[in-house]
DSSP file (Angstrom, degrees, kcal/mol; ACC not computed):
  #  RESIDUE AA STRUCTURE BP1 BP2  ACC     N-H-->O    O-->H-N    N-H-->O    O-->H-N    TCO  KAPPA ALPHA  PHI   PSI    X-CA   Y-CA   Z-CA
    1    1 A M              0   0    0      0, 0.0     2,-0.0     0, 0.0    75,-0.0   0.000 360.0 360.0 360.0 138.9    0.0    0.0    0.0
    2    2 A K        -     0   0    0      1,-0.1     2,-0.2    70,-0.1    73,-0.0  -0.330 360.0-144.2 -69.8 155.4    1.2    3.5   -0.8
    3    3 A S    >>  -     0   0    0      1,-0.0     4,-1.1    -2,-0.0     3,-0.8  -0.664  33.8 -95.3-111.0 173.2    1.9    6.0    1.9
    4    4 A L  H >> S+     0   0    0      1,-0.3     4,-1.5    -2,-0.2     3,-0.7   0.877 124.2  61.5 -56.3 -38.1    1.4    9.7    1.9
    5    5 A C  H 3> S+     0   0    0      1,-0.3     4,-2.4     2,-0.2    -1,-0.3   0.874  98.9  56.1 -56.3 -38.8    5.0   10.2    0.8
    6    6 A D  H <4 S+     0   0    0     -3,-0.8     4,-0.3     1,-0.2    -1,-0.3   0.832 109.1  46.9 -63.4 -32.0    4.3    8.2   -2.3
    7    7 A Y  H << S+     0   0    0     -4,-1.1     4,-0.2    -3,-0.7    -1,-0.2   0.750 122.8  30.8 -82.0 -24.7    1.5   10.6   -3.3
    8    8 A V  H  X S+     0   0    0     -4,-1.5     4,-2.6    -3,-0.2     5,-0.2   0.685  93.7  83.7-109.7 -20.3    3.5   13.9   -2.6
    9    9 A S  H  X S+     0   0    0     -4,-2.4     4,-2.5     1,-0.2     5,-0.2   0.874  92.5  47.2 -61.6 -42.7    7.2   13.3   -3.3
   10   10 A K  H  > S+     0   0    0     -4,-0.3     4,-2.0     1,-0.2    -1,-0.2   0.933 115.3  46.0 -64.8 -44.5    7.1   13.8   -7.1
   11   11 A K  H  > S+     0   0    0     -4,-0.2     4,-2.4     1,-0.2    -2,-0.2   0.882 112.2  51.8 -65.7 -37.5    5.1   17.0   -6.8
   12   12 A Q  H  X S+     0   0    0     -4,-2.6     4,-2.9     2,-0.2    -2,-0.2   0.925 108.1  51.4 -63.8 -43.3    7.3   18.3   -4.0
   13   13 A S  H  X S+     0   0    0     -4,-2.5     4,-2.0    -5,-0.2    -2,-0.2   0.902 110.4  48.9 -60.4 -41.0   10.4   17.6   -6.0
   14   14 A E  H  X S+     0   0    0     -4,-2.0     4,-2.2     2,-0.2    -1,-0.2   0.914 111.7  49.1 -64.2 -42.6    8.9   19.6   -8.9
   15   15 A L  H  X S+     0   0    0     -4,-2.4     4,-1.7     1,-0.2    -2,-0.2   0.908 109.2  52.6 -63.6 -41.8    8.0   22.5   -6.6
   16   16 A F  H  X>S+     0   0    0     -4,-2.9     5,-2.9     1,-0.2     4,-0.6   0.906 109.5  49.8 -59.8 -41.2   11.5   22.5   -5.1
   17   17 A K  H ><5S+     0   0    0     -4,-2.0     3,-0.7     1,-0.2    -1,-0.2   0.922 112.4  45.6 -64.8 -44.6   13.0   22.7   -8.6
   18   18 A T  H 3<5S+     0   0    0     -4,-2.2    -1,-0.2     1,-0.2    -2,-0.2   0.719 117.3  44.3 -74.8 -19.7   10.8   25.7   -9.6
   19   19 A T  H 3<5S-     0   0    0     -4,-1.7    31,-1.2    -5,-0.2    34,-0.2   0.361 111.0-114.4-105.1   5.0   11.3   27.6   -6.4
   20   20 A G  T <<5 +     0   0    0     -3,-0.7     2,-0.4    -4,-0.6    -3,-0.2   0.874  59.0 162.4  67.0  36.8   15.1   27.1   -6.1
   21   21 A T      < +     0   0    0     -5,-2.9     2,-0.3    -6,-0.2    28,-0.2  -0.716   6.1 157.9 -94.5 138.5   14.7   24.9   -3.0
   22   22 A F  E     -A   48   0A   0     26,-2.5    26,-3.2    -2,-0.4     2,-0.4  -0.942  35.3-117.6-148.3 169.8   17.5   22.7   -1.8
   23   23 A F  E     +A   47   0A   0     -2,-0.3     2,-0.4    24,-0.2    24,-0.2  -0.940  30.1 172.5-115.4 134.7   18.6   21.0    1.4
   24   24 A A        -     0   0    0     22,-2.7     3,-0.1    -2,-0.4    -2,-0.0  -0.998  18.5-175.8-143.2 138.3   22.0   21.7    3.1
   25   25 A F  S    S+     0   0    0     -2,-0.4     2,-0.3     1,-0.1     3,-0.1   0.214  72.6  33.7-120.7  12.6   23.3   20.5    6.4
   26   26 A S  S  > S-     0   0    0     20,-0.1     4,-2.3     1,-0.1     5,-0.2  -0.973  84.6-106.2-155.8 163.6   26.6   22.4    6.5
   27   27 A G  H  > S+     0   0    0     -2,-0.3     4,-2.5     1,-0.2     5,-0.2   0.873 120.4  54.1 -59.7 -37.3   28.0   25.7    5.3
   28   28 A Q  H  > S+     0   0    0      2,-0.2     4,-2.2     1,-0.2    -1,-0.2   0.921 107.6  48.5 -64.8 -44.7   29.9   23.8    2.6
   29   29 A Q  H  > S+     0   0    0      2,-0.2     4,-1.4     1,-0.2    -1,-0.2   0.904 111.8  50.7 -62.8 -40.2   26.7   22.2    1.3
   30   30 A F  H  X S+     0   0    0     -4,-2.3     4,-2.3     1,-0.2     3,-0.4   0.942 110.7  48.2 -61.3 -47.1   25.0   25.5    1.3
   31   31 A E  H  < S+     0   0    0     -4,-2.5    -1,-0.2     1,-0.2    -2,-0.2   0.867 111.4  50.7 -62.6 -37.0   27.8   27.2   -0.6
   32   32 A E  H  < S+     0   0    0     -4,-2.2    -1,-0.2     1,-0.2    -2,-0.2   0.777 118.2  38.1 -70.7 -26.9   27.9   24.4   -3.2
   33   33 A S  H  < S+     0   0    0     -4,-1.4    -2,-0.2    -3,-0.4    -1,-0.2   0.731  96.4  90.5 -99.4 -25.5   24.1   24.6   -3.8
   34   34 A R  S  < S-     0   0    0     -4,-2.3     2,-0.6    -5,-0.2     5,-0.0  -0.247  74.3-120.7 -75.7 160.3   23.3   28.3   -3.7
   35   35 A I    >   -     0   0    0    -15,-0.1     3,-2.0     4,-0.0    -1,-0.1  -0.903  38.7-115.0 -96.5 120.1   23.3   30.7   -6.6
   36   36 A K  T 3  S+     0   0    0     -2,-0.6     3,-0.1     1,-0.3    -5,-0.0  -0.271  98.3  21.6 -58.6 136.7   25.8   33.4   -5.8
   37   37 A G  T 3  S+     0   0    0      1,-0.3    -1,-0.3     0, 0.0     2,-0.3   0.275  98.7 112.6  89.9 -10.6   24.2   36.8   -5.3
   38   38 A E    <   -     0   0    0     -3,-2.0     2,-0.3    13,-0.0    -1,-0.3  -0.655  64.2-126.7 -94.2 152.4   20.7   35.4   -4.5
   39   39 A K        -     0   0    0     -2,-0.3    12,-2.6    -3,-0.1    13,-0.4  -0.777  25.2-159.6 -97.9 143.3   19.0   35.7   -1.2
   40   40 A Y  E     -B   50   0A   0     -2,-0.3     2,-0.5    10,-0.3    10,-0.2  -0.908  13.5-143.7-124.6 149.2   17.7   32.6    0.6
   41   41 A T  E     -B   49   0A   0      8,-3.1     8,-2.2    -2,-0.3     2,-0.4  -0.942  22.0-141.1-107.3 132.0   15.1   31.9    3.3
   42   42 A Q  E     -B   48   0A   0     -2,-0.5     6,-0.2     6,-0.2     3,-0.1  -0.790  18.9-174.4 -97.8 136.2   16.0   29.0    5.6
   43   43 A F  E >>  -B   47   0A   0      4,-3.5     4,-0.9    -2,-0.4     3,-0.6  -0.786  37.9 -76.9-118.9 164.6   13.4   26.6    6.9
   44   44 A P  G >4 S+     0   0    0      0, 0.0     3,-0.6     0, 0.0    -1,-0.1  -0.158 110.7  40.9 -57.1 157.0   13.6   23.8    9.4
   45   45 A G  G 34 S-     0   0    0      1,-0.2   -21,-0.0    -3,-0.1    -3,-0.0   0.656 131.0 -69.1  80.0  16.3   15.2   20.6    8.4
   46   46 A G  G <4 S+     0   0    0     -3,-0.6   -22,-2.7     1,-0.3     2,-0.4   0.717  89.3 150.3  77.4  20.0   18.0   22.2    6.4
   47   47 A M  E <<  -AB  23  43A   0     -4,-0.9    -4,-3.5    -3,-0.6     2,-0.4  -0.743  22.6-174.6 -93.5 133.2   15.7   23.5    3.7
   48   48 A F  E     -AB  22  42A   0    -26,-3.2   -26,-2.5    -2,-0.4     2,-0.4  -0.970   1.3-176.3-125.6 141.2   16.7   26.6    1.8
   49   49 A C  E     - B   0  41A   0     -8,-2.2    -8,-3.1    -2,-0.4   -28,-0.2  -0.986  40.9 -94.0-136.1 144.8   14.6   28.4   -0.8
   50   50 A L  E >   - B   0  40A   0    -31,-1.2     3,-2.4    -2,-0.4     4,-0.3  -0.424  41.6-129.5 -53.3 126.3   15.1   31.5   -2.9
   51   51 A S  G >  S+     0   0    0    -12,-2.6     3,-1.4     1,-0.3     4,-0.4   0.825 105.3  61.5 -54.7 -36.1   13.6   34.2   -0.8
   52   52 A E  G 3  S+     0   0    0    -13,-0.4    -1,-0.3     1,-0.3     4,-0.2   0.691 111.0  40.5 -65.8 -16.2   11.5   35.5   -3.7
   53   53 A H  G <> S+     0   0    0     -3,-2.4     4,-2.6   -34,-0.2    -1,-0.3   0.266  81.8 106.2-113.1   9.8    9.8   32.1   -3.9
   54   54 A A  H <> S+     0   0    0     -3,-1.4     4,-2.4    -4,-0.3     5,-0.2   0.907  83.1  45.5 -59.9 -45.0    9.4   31.4   -0.1
   55   55 A D  H  > S+     0   0    0     -4,-0.4     4,-2.5     1,-0.2     5,-0.3   0.898 112.5  51.8 -65.8 -39.2    5.6   32.1    0.0
   56   56 A T  H  > S+     0   0    0      2,-0.2     4,-2.5     1,-0.2    -2,-0.2   0.903 109.7  50.6 -61.8 -41.6    5.1   30.1   -3.2
   57   57 A L  H  X S+     0   0    0     -4,-2.6     4,-2.7     2,-0.2     5,-0.2   0.953 111.7  46.1 -61.2 -50.8    7.0   27.2   -1.6
   58   58 A L  H  X S+     0   0    0     -4,-2.4     4,-2.0     1,-0.2    -2,-0.2   0.920 115.9  44.5 -62.0 -45.1    4.9   27.2    1.6
   59   59 A E  H  X S+     0   0    0     -4,-2.5     4,-2.3     1,-0.2    -1,-0.2   0.899 113.7  51.6 -65.8 -39.9    1.6   27.5   -0.2
   60   60 A G  H  X S+     0   0    0     -4,-2.5     4,-2.7    -5,-0.3    -2,-0.2   0.908 108.6  50.2 -63.5 -42.8    2.6   24.8   -2.7
   61   61 A L  H  X S+     0   0    0     -4,-2.7     4,-2.3     1,-0.2    -1,-0.2   0.898 110.4  50.4 -63.6 -40.0    3.6   22.4    0.1
   62   62 A K  H  X S+     0   0    0     -4,-2.0     4,-2.3    -5,-0.2    -2,-0.2   0.925 113.0  46.1 -62.0 -44.3    0.3   22.9    1.9
   63   63 A Q  H  X S+     0   0    0     -4,-2.3     4,-2.7     2,-0.2     5,-0.2   0.905 111.8  50.5 -67.0 -42.2   -1.6   22.3   -1.4
   64   64 A I  H  X S+     0   0    0     -4,-2.7     4,-2.6     2,-0.2    -1,-0.2   0.910 111.3  49.3 -62.1 -42.4    0.4   19.2   -2.2
   65   65 A Q  H  X S+     0   0    0     -4,-2.3     4,-2.5     2,-0.2    -2,-0.2   0.925 111.5  49.1 -61.7 -45.6   -0.1   17.8    1.3
   66   66 A K  H  X S+     0   0    0     -4,-2.3     4,-2.1     1,-0.2    -2,-0.2   0.926 114.1  44.8 -61.0 -46.5   -3.9   18.4    1.0
   67   67 A E  H  X S+     0   0    0     -4,-2.7     4,-2.4     2,-0.2    -1,-0.2   0.880 112.1  52.7 -66.5 -38.5   -4.1   16.7   -2.4
   68   68 A G  H  X S+     0   0    0     -4,-2.6     4,-2.5    -5,-0.2    -2,-0.2   0.905 109.2  48.9 -64.0 -42.4   -1.9   13.8   -1.3
   69   69 A I  H  X S+     0   0    0     -4,-2.5     4,-2.7     2,-0.2    -2,-0.2   0.919 111.1  50.6 -62.9 -43.8   -4.2   13.2    1.7
   70   70 A Q  H  X S+     0   0    0     -4,-2.1     4,-2.4     2,-0.2    -2,-0.2   0.921 112.2  46.4 -61.2 -44.4   -7.3   13.3   -0.5
   71   71 A Q  H  X S+     0   0    0     -4,-2.4     4,-2.6     2,-0.2     5,-0.3   0.907 111.6  51.7 -65.0 -42.0   -5.7   10.8   -2.9
   72   72 A D  H  X>S+     0   0    0     -4,-2.5     4,-2.6     1,-0.2     5,-0.7   0.926 111.4  47.4 -59.4 -46.1   -4.6    8.5    0.0
   73   73 A L  H  X5S+     0   0    0     -4,-2.7     4,-1.3     3,-0.2    -2,-0.2   0.908 113.2  48.4 -62.4 -42.8   -8.2    8.6    1.4
   74   74 A E  H  <5S+     0   0    0     -4,-2.4    -2,-0.2    -5,-0.2    -1,-0.2   0.898 119.5  37.1 -65.7 -41.0   -9.7    7.9   -2.0
   75   75 A E  H  <5S+     0   0    0     -4,-2.6    -2,-0.2    -5,-0.2    -1,-0.2   0.813 134.4  18.1 -82.5 -30.9   -7.4    5.0   -2.8
   76   76 A N  H  X5S-     0   0    0     -4,-2.6     4,-0.6    -5,-0.3    -3,-0.2   0.725  92.0-137.9-116.3 -28.8   -7.0    3.4    0.6
   77   77 A G  H  X< -     0   0    0     -4,-1.3     4,-1.9    -5,-0.7     5,-0.2   0.148  34.1 -77.9  79.7 157.4   -9.8    4.6    2.9
   78   78 A V  H  > S+     0   0    0      1,-0.2     4,-2.5     2,-0.2     5,-0.2   0.904 125.0  52.3 -58.8 -48.7   -9.6    5.6    6.6
   79   79 A D  H  > S+     0   0    0      1,-0.2     4,-2.3     2,-0.2    -1,-0.2   0.915 111.6  44.9 -61.1 -45.6   -9.4    2.1    8.1
   80   80 A K  H  X S+     0   0    0     -4,-0.6     4,-2.5     1,-0.2    -1,-0.2   0.865 112.0  53.3 -67.6 -35.2   -6.5    0.9    5.9
   81   81 A I  H  X S+     0   0    0     -4,-1.9     4,-2.2     2,-0.2    -2,-0.2   0.933 109.8  47.8 -64.4 -45.1   -4.6    4.2    6.4
   82   82 A I  H  X S+     0   0    0     -4,-2.5     4,-2.4     1,-0.2    -2,-0.2   0.945 113.1  47.3 -61.5 -47.5   -4.9    3.9   10.2
   83   83 A V  H  X S+     0   0    0     -4,-2.3     4,-2.2     1,-0.2     5,-0.2   0.904 109.6  54.7 -62.0 -40.9   -3.8    0.2   10.2
   84   84 A R  H  X S+     0   0    0     -4,-2.5     4,-2.6     1,-0.2    -1,-0.2   0.932 111.9  43.7 -55.7 -46.8   -0.9    1.1    7.9
   85   85 A E  H  X S+     0   0    0     -4,-2.2     4,-2.3     2,-0.2     6,-0.2   0.835 107.5  58.7 -72.4 -32.3    0.3    3.8   10.3
   86   86 A L  H  <>S+     0   0    0     -4,-2.4     5,-2.7     2,-0.2     6,-0.5   0.922 113.5  39.6 -60.5 -42.6   -0.2    1.5   13.4
   87   87 A Y  H ><5S+     0   0    0     -4,-2.2     3,-1.7     3,-0.2    -2,-0.2   0.905 111.7  57.7 -71.2 -41.3    2.2   -1.0   11.8
   88   88 A N  H 3<5S+     0   0    0     -4,-2.6    -2,-0.2     1,-0.3    -1,-0.2   0.882 112.7  39.7 -57.0 -40.4    4.5    1.8   10.5
   89   89 A Y  T 3<5S-     0   0    0     -4,-2.3    -1,-0.3    -5,-0.1    -2,-0.2   0.229 110.4-121.5 -96.3  14.1    5.0    3.1   14.1
   90   90 A E  T X>5 +     0   0    0     -3,-1.7     4,-1.8     1,-0.1     3,-1.4   0.841  53.8 159.6  52.1  40.2    5.2   -0.4   15.6
   91   91 A T  H 3>< +     0   0    0     -5,-2.7     4,-3.1     1,-0.3     5,-0.2   0.771  64.4  63.6 -65.5 -27.2    2.2    0.4   17.8
   92   92 A F  H 34 S+     0   0    0     -6,-0.5    -1,-0.3     1,-0.2    -5,-0.1   0.669 109.3  41.9 -74.3 -14.2    1.4   -3.2   18.4
   93   93 A L  H <4 S+     0   0    0     -3,-1.4    -2,-0.2     3,-0.1    -1,-0.2   0.802 127.5  28.9 -92.5 -38.5    4.8   -3.6   20.1
   94   94 A T  H  < S-     0   0    0     -4,-1.8    -2,-0.2    -5,-0.1    -3,-0.2   0.729  83.5-145.3 -95.8 -24.9    4.7   -0.3   22.1
   95   95 A Y     <  +     0   0    0     -4,-3.1     2,-0.7    -5,-0.2    -3,-0.1   0.707  58.2 131.3  60.2  21.5    1.0    0.2   22.6
   96   96 A D        -     0   0    0     -6,-0.2     3,-0.4    -5,-0.2     4,-0.3  -0.917  36.0-178.0-107.8 112.2    1.7    3.9   22.3
   97   97 A L     >  +     0   0    0     -2,-0.7     4,-2.7     1,-0.2     3,-0.3   0.497  57.1  98.5 -86.6  -4.7   -0.6    5.6   19.9
   98   98 A A  H  > S+     0   0    0      1,-0.2     4,-2.4     2,-0.2    -1,-0.2   0.878  82.5  47.9 -56.5 -45.0    1.0    9.1   20.1
   99   99 A D  H  > S+     0   0    0     -3,-0.4     4,-2.6     1,-0.2    -1,-0.2   0.883 113.4  48.1 -65.5 -37.5    3.1    8.8   16.9
  100  100 A V  H  > S+     0   0    0     -4,-0.3     4,-1.8    -3,-0.3    -2,-0.2   0.924 110.9  50.4 -68.1 -44.6    0.1    7.6   14.9
  101  101 A I  H  < S+     0   0    0     -4,-2.7    -2,-0.2     1,-0.2    -1,-0.2   0.923 114.1  45.3 -59.5 -43.9   -2.1   10.3   16.2
  102  102 A E  H >< S+     0   0    0     -4,-2.4     3,-1.4    -5,-0.2     4,-0.2   0.910 110.5  53.2 -66.2 -42.3    0.5   12.9   15.3
  103  103 A A  H 3< S+     0   0    0     -4,-2.6     3,-0.3     1,-0.3    -1,-0.2   0.807 115.3  41.2 -63.1 -29.6    1.1   11.4   11.8
  104  104 A L  T >< S+     0   0    0     -4,-1.8     3,-1.5     1,-0.2     5,-0.5   0.221  79.5 109.9-103.9  14.1   -2.6   11.5   11.0
  105  105 A E  T <  S+     0   0    0     -3,-1.4    -1,-0.2     1,-0.3    -2,-0.1   0.769  78.7  51.6 -64.7 -25.0   -3.3   14.9   12.4
  106  106 A D  T 3  S+     0   0    0     -3,-0.3    -1,-0.3    -4,-0.2    -2,-0.1   0.554  97.9  85.1 -86.4  -7.6   -3.8   16.5    9.0
  107  107 A Y  S <  S-     0   0    0     -3,-1.5     2,-2.1     2,-0.1    -3,-0.0  -0.565  94.8-109.9 -88.5 155.5   -6.3   13.7    8.0
  108  108 A P  S    S+     0   0    0      0, 0.0     2,-0.4     0, 0.0    -3,-0.1  -0.364  81.7 121.2 -79.9  60.5  -10.0   13.8    8.8
  109  109 A I        -     0   0    0     -2,-2.1     2,-0.2    -5,-0.5    -2,-0.1  -0.988  53.4-142.2-128.5 131.1   -9.3   11.0   11.3
  110  110 A T     >  -     0   0    0     -2,-0.4     4,-1.8     1,-0.1     5,-0.1  -0.500  23.5-116.8 -93.3 161.9  -10.1   11.2   15.0
  111  111 A K  H  > S+     0   0    0      1,-0.2     4,-2.7     2,-0.2     5,-0.2   0.874 117.6  56.6 -59.0 -38.7   -8.1    9.9   18.0
  112  112 A E  H  > S+     0   0    0      1,-0.2     4,-2.5     2,-0.2    -1,-0.2   0.881 104.2  51.5 -64.2 -38.7  -11.2    7.7   18.7
  113  113 A Q  H  > S+     0   0    0      2,-0.2     4,-2.3     1,-0.2    -1,-0.2   0.895 111.2  48.5 -64.3 -39.1  -11.0    6.2   15.3
  114  114 A I  H  X S+     0   0    0     -4,-1.8     4,-2.4     2,-0.2    -2,-0.2   0.928 111.6  48.8 -66.5 -45.4   -7.4    5.4   15.8
  115  115 A E  H  X S+     0   0    0     -4,-2.7     4,-2.4     1,-0.2    -2,-0.2   0.913 112.2  48.9 -60.5 -43.4   -8.0    3.8   19.2
  116  116 A L  H  X S+     0   0    0     -4,-2.5     4,-2.2     2,-0.2    -1,-0.2   0.914 111.3  48.9 -64.1 -43.5  -10.9    1.7   17.8
  117  117 A A  H  X S+     0   0    0     -4,-2.3     4,-2.6     2,-0.2     5,-0.2   0.890 110.6  51.9 -63.9 -39.1   -8.8    0.5   14.9
  118  118 A F  H  X S+     0   0    0     -4,-2.4     4,-2.5     2,-0.2    -2,-0.2   0.942 110.4  47.3 -62.0 -48.1   -6.0   -0.4   17.3
  119  119 A E  H  < S+     0   0    0     -4,-2.4     4,-0.5     1,-0.2    -2,-0.2   0.886 115.7  46.2 -61.1 -39.1   -8.3   -2.4   19.5
  120  120 A K  H  < S+     0   0    0     -4,-2.2     3,-0.4    -5,-0.2    -1,-0.2   0.900 118.5  39.7 -70.4 -41.7   -9.7   -4.2   16.5
  121  121 A E  H >< S+     0   0    0     -4,-2.6     3,-2.6     1,-0.2     4,-0.4   0.770  94.8  78.2 -83.4 -27.5   -6.4   -5.0   14.8
  122  122 A K  G >< S+     0   0    0     -4,-2.5     3,-0.6     1,-0.3    -1,-0.2   0.774  93.1  53.7 -60.4 -25.6   -4.3   -5.9   17.8
  123  123 A G  G 3  S+     0   0    0     -4,-0.5    -1,-0.3    -3,-0.4    -2,-0.1   0.593 106.6  53.9 -80.0  -9.9   -5.9   -9.4   17.9
  124  124 A N  G <  S+     0   0    0     -3,-2.6    -1,-0.2    -4,-0.1    -2,-0.2   0.356  74.5 129.1-104.2   3.4   -5.0  -10.0   14.3
  125  125 A V    <   -     0   0    0     -3,-0.6     2,-1.2    -4,-0.4     3,-0.1  -0.415  54.3-142.1 -67.1 128.9   -1.3   -9.3   14.4
  126  126 A D    >   -     0   0    0     -2,-0.2     3,-1.2     1,-0.2     4,-0.3  -0.767  19.4-174.8 -90.3  93.2    0.7  -12.1   12.8
  127  127 A W  G >  S+     0   0    0     -2,-1.2     3,-0.6     1,-0.3    -1,-0.2   0.742  77.3  63.0 -67.2 -23.9    3.6  -12.0   15.2
  128  128 A D  G 3  S+     0   0    0      1,-0.2    -1,-0.3    -3,-0.1    -2,-0.1   0.783 115.8  31.0 -70.1 -25.4    5.6  -14.6   13.2
  129  129 A N  G <         0   0    0     -3,-1.2    -1,-0.2     1,-0.1    -2,-0.2   0.180 360.0 360.0-116.2  15.0    5.8  -12.2   10.2
  130  130 A Y    <         0   0    0     -3,-0.6    -1,-0.1    -4,-0.3    -3,-0.1   0.479 360.0 360.0 -72.2 360.0    5.8   -8.9   12.1
């Protein structure tokens, strides 16, 4: 099953290209990637964008996320998405739903739906193939 990343990564890469966005984690990487004479805006996670395109980048990322979530919901449905994330965050080992709740906060999915799916699925875990 695809994840949200599968739905958004190509569009994000295209947006990064058109807005002059790159990732750098050292001064050397920044110097190697930047266009001399241009101004950049720095975002969390080592992301840099041409300052003139910073608003376009932020709005574009929000729209891509929204569209990706919609596509994920249409193709997979709420129940399968929750179960996917329960396994992704190894919730059946930890019994801690916090990461799943946080991962799905942009989805129209409630904490109660996640809790219910966890209770329903935990009896079906195939521990031999986990």
